[in-house]
N, C-alpha and C positions, 0 to 999 in steps of 0.2 A: 572557477566561480561556481556557486551553487544555484540551482534552479529553485525558486521559492514559490510555493503555493500556499495560500492563506487559510487558516487553521490548517494548518497551513502546510504547503508542500514546497520544498526547495532542493535544488541540486547544482553541482558544478555542471554548467551547460554551455557547450561551445556553439558559437553562431553558425547557423546553416542558412543558405540563401532562402529567403521567404519565411524563416522561422525566427521569432524573437529569441534573443539569448537570455531573457529573463522571463519566467512565467510565474505569475502570482494568481492564486485562485483560492477558493474557499471549500470547506468540507460540507457535504450534505448527508453525513451519517445521522440517522434519526432513530430514536427509540421511543415508543409510545409511553414508556414508564420513566423516561429520563426527563424529569420535570424541568431541569435547567435548560433543556433543549427544545421544550415544547412552546412554540409561539403561535400555533395554529390548530384548528380543529378540522381543517380541510381534508377531504378525501383525496387520495393520490397526491401525497406530499411531494413526490418527485417532480411532478409537473409544476407545482408552485415554486419549488426551489429553483428549478431550471429557468423559469421566467425571471426570477429575481436576479440570479447570477448573470444571465445574458444581458439583462437590462443595465447592470453595473458595468458591462463591458468585459466580463470574464469569459474565458474560453476553456476553462478547466472545471471538472466536477469530480468529487470523491464520493463514491457511493458504496453500498454494501450489496453484494450478490451472494446470498447464502440460503442454503436449504436446511441449515441447522436450527433447531428449535430449543429453547425459546429464542426469540429475537430474529427470526428469519425475515427475509426481505419483504414478503407480502404483509406481515403484521407490522413491521417497522415503519413502512411507508404508507400504511392504510390503503394498500392496493386491493381492490375488491374484484369481483368477477371470477375468472378462472385461474387467477394467480396461484391459489392454494392447490390446484391440481397438478402443478409442475412436479416432476420427479427427478429432473436433472437440471444442472445449471444452464444448459442450452435451452431447455424448455422454458426456464425462468426468463432468460434473456429475450425470448420471443414474445413474452407478455406485452400487450400494447403499451402499458405505462413505461416499461423498461426499454422496449425497442424505440419508442418515441424519444426517450432520453439519449440513447445511443445514436439515433439518426439525426439529432438536432444539428443543423449546419453551422450553428454558432459555437458549438463545443468541439474542441479538437482533442484535448487531453483528458483521459479518464484514469483515475486511480480507483481500483476496485478491490474491496475486501472480498476474497474468493474462498468460500467454504462449501464443500460438496455435500450433496445429499447422501452419497454412498458411504462417506466416512462418519457422518453424524457429528455430534458435539463433543464426544468424550474420547476421541481417537488418541490423544496423548496419554491416556491412562491405561492403554492396552497395547501389547506388542503387535506390530504389523505381521501379516502373513503374506505369502505370495499372492493370494487371492484378493486381499484387501488393498494391497499396493496396486495391483492391476486395475482394480475398480476405480481407485483414486486417479490413476494415470489416465484411464480411458475417459472419465468424465471431464477432466481438465483439458485433455487433448481435443475432445469433441467441442468444448466451448471455444478453444483457440481457433479451431478450423472454422467454426461458425462465424466468429467475429471477422476473420480474414475474408471469408467468402461473401459475407453480407455487406461489409463495409470496405471491400477491397478497392473500390474505385475512388475512395476518399483518401484524405491524408490523416485520418484519425489515428491516435496512439492509445492503445489500451494497456495500461500497466496494472497487472493483477497480482495480488499477494495477500498478506495477512496484516493483522493489527497487533502491535506491541508484543512481539514474540517472547521477550524476557518474562513478562507477566504470565504468559502461557506456560513457559517452562516451570516457573516457580509455583504456580497454582497446581499443576499436575504433580509436582514433587512434594506437595504438602507443606510448602514454605509459607504458612499462614499463622498469624497470631490468633488468640482466642476471640478477639473482637472482629476478625475477618480481614484485617489489614495484612499486608505482606511482611514477612519477617526478613528484613533486608540483610541480616547476618547469615541467612540460610542459602546455600548454593543448590541449584537444580541437580537432580540425580543423574548419573551417567545413563541410566536406562531411559529416562525421559528425553535427555539430549539426543540419544540415538534415534528415538522415534521421530523427533523433529528433523534430524538430518535426513532420514529416509523419506519423510514427507516432502521435504524440499527437493530432494534429488529426483523423485518421480514427477513432481510438478514441473520442474525445470525441463526434464526430458520430454514431458508431454508437449510443452510449448515449442521446444526445439524441433520435435517431429512434425508438429502441425505446420510450423513455418516451412520446413524443408519440403513437405509433401505439397503444400500449396504452391510454392515456388516452382517445383518440378512439374506440376500439372499445368500451370499457366505460363511457365517460362518467363516469369517476371519477378522483379525484386523491389518494385515500387509500390505505392499505394499505402493502405492501412498497415499498422505495425502492432504486434503483440509483444509484450515484455513481461517477464516474471520477476517479482521482487520479494525479498524477505525483510521484515521490519524488526528492528531492535529498539529498546527504550532505556536500558540501563547503561548509559555511556561512561560516566566516571568509574563505575565498578569495572567495566571492561578495561579501561586504561590502567587500573590497579592490578589487572591480571586475573580477575575473577572469571570463572566459567560462565558461559551464557551465549547469547546469539552471536556476538562478535567473535569471541575467542574460541567457541566450540562448534559453531554451525556454519558461518559464512564461508570459511575456507573450504570445507568439505562439500558444500553444495555449489559454491561459485554461481550464485544467481546472476541474472542479467544486471539487476540493480539491487542496492540495499537502501532501506528507508530508515530514518532516525525519527522516532517520535520523541521529541527533544527536550521535554520539560526538565529532565534531570540536569541540563546545563542552561537552557535558555530562560528558565524561570528566574535565574539570577539577574537578568536584565531589568526585572521589575524594581529591584531595590538597590542594585550595586552603585557604588560611587567610583568603582574601578572598572570601567568598561573594557579596558585593555586586558585585564586579568580574566574577565569572563570570555572575551574573544579567544584567548589562548586555550582555556578549558574546552570551549566549544570545538575549536579546530583540532585539538588532540583527539577527540572522539571521531570526528569526521575522517581525519587522516588515518587513524587506526583501522576503521572499517574499510576504507578504500584500499589499504594495503593488504587486506585479506582476500581481495578479489583478483584472481589470476586473469591474465589477458584471454579474451575470447577469440577463438580461431574459426575459420570457415564461415558458414552462413550466419552463425550466432554473432560472430564479430562484425560481419558486414552489416547485420541488422542494427547494431549499436552505432557503427560509423555513419550509417544512413540517417540516423536520428540526430547526429551531431553531438553526442555525449562526449565530453572531454574526460570527465570522471563519472563514476557510477554510483555515487551516494547522493540521495536527496533527503531533505528535511520534510518528513511526512506529516509532522504535526508540531505546532507550537501555538500558544494562545495565552490569554490572560482573562481574569474575571473582569466584568464590566466596571470601569473606573471613570475618572475624569477623562474627557476626550483628549486633553493634552498628554496625559499619562499613556493612553492607548497609542497615540501617534508616536510618542518617544520610544515605547517598547517595540512596536512593530518595526519602526525605522532601524533600531539597533540590531534586531535579529536579522532583518533582511540585509542590512549593510554587512554584517559579519558573514552571512551565507554567501555573499557574492564577492568577497575579497580574499 
């Protein structure tokens, strides 16, 4: 079964004592220029979103932790004060607006778009060096250690990764039409794929080392958890054998989890008269991604076992334009049902 969070996040999730085997939440990604997402002029949008989510009974938040401009965290969430002075992800996580979100006792699960200050926004367009990989790893490891040390006495779960990796690969490979849309017949280049693999490998290693050092220092394996994920979004293309996140990256990185931003299959639930056919297409993508992930051994495997994950793929995003409420309910019900069967 898949754990579902709303705009959604879902995965196969095995029951663990005290933990619900189905998690549904909503996304708090926010951009000041994203008109379709702007419903407020409030300062500190994170605080407003957190209040609304917890009032609805939600225990999950999906946020952006990014030093990359444009669209960094401070600007995106209207966070004022000293936020813009942060130079690392850890310094950003210590900002009062963000630390209050991470400390909220009503929120247990966090999905975090994690983009470092050290690598900037154009890292997929240039080859990695030993120095730049080391900087990426150090900043991610520092964040992982900070989350464990700061929230270690809680049962919080921090899942940190990226947004829609296939679009990232295609954008850096020049797979764009003259109108700015993606050229879906274009495959990402081997050079760009290699950069993505190296990026994922050092970030996974950073979290592995942070977990191991924290456990060794405190001689404990309970409390807060950090988990690294990579997200893909072109599911049917991967089933056809096309290069991309599923077929070219997941197996070589073997992240803790894989996320599916699933519009490429779940949009069909908005209009289909053949729900079974859509279920099959959806499950083919999820099964293929899950098959690319090798078993985790040692402390990394124990970390996943402790979380109760039966499979390691979650649905990081799905959604629909505002419609009649009955249509909304029908759509969400179909996607959620498919994700948990």
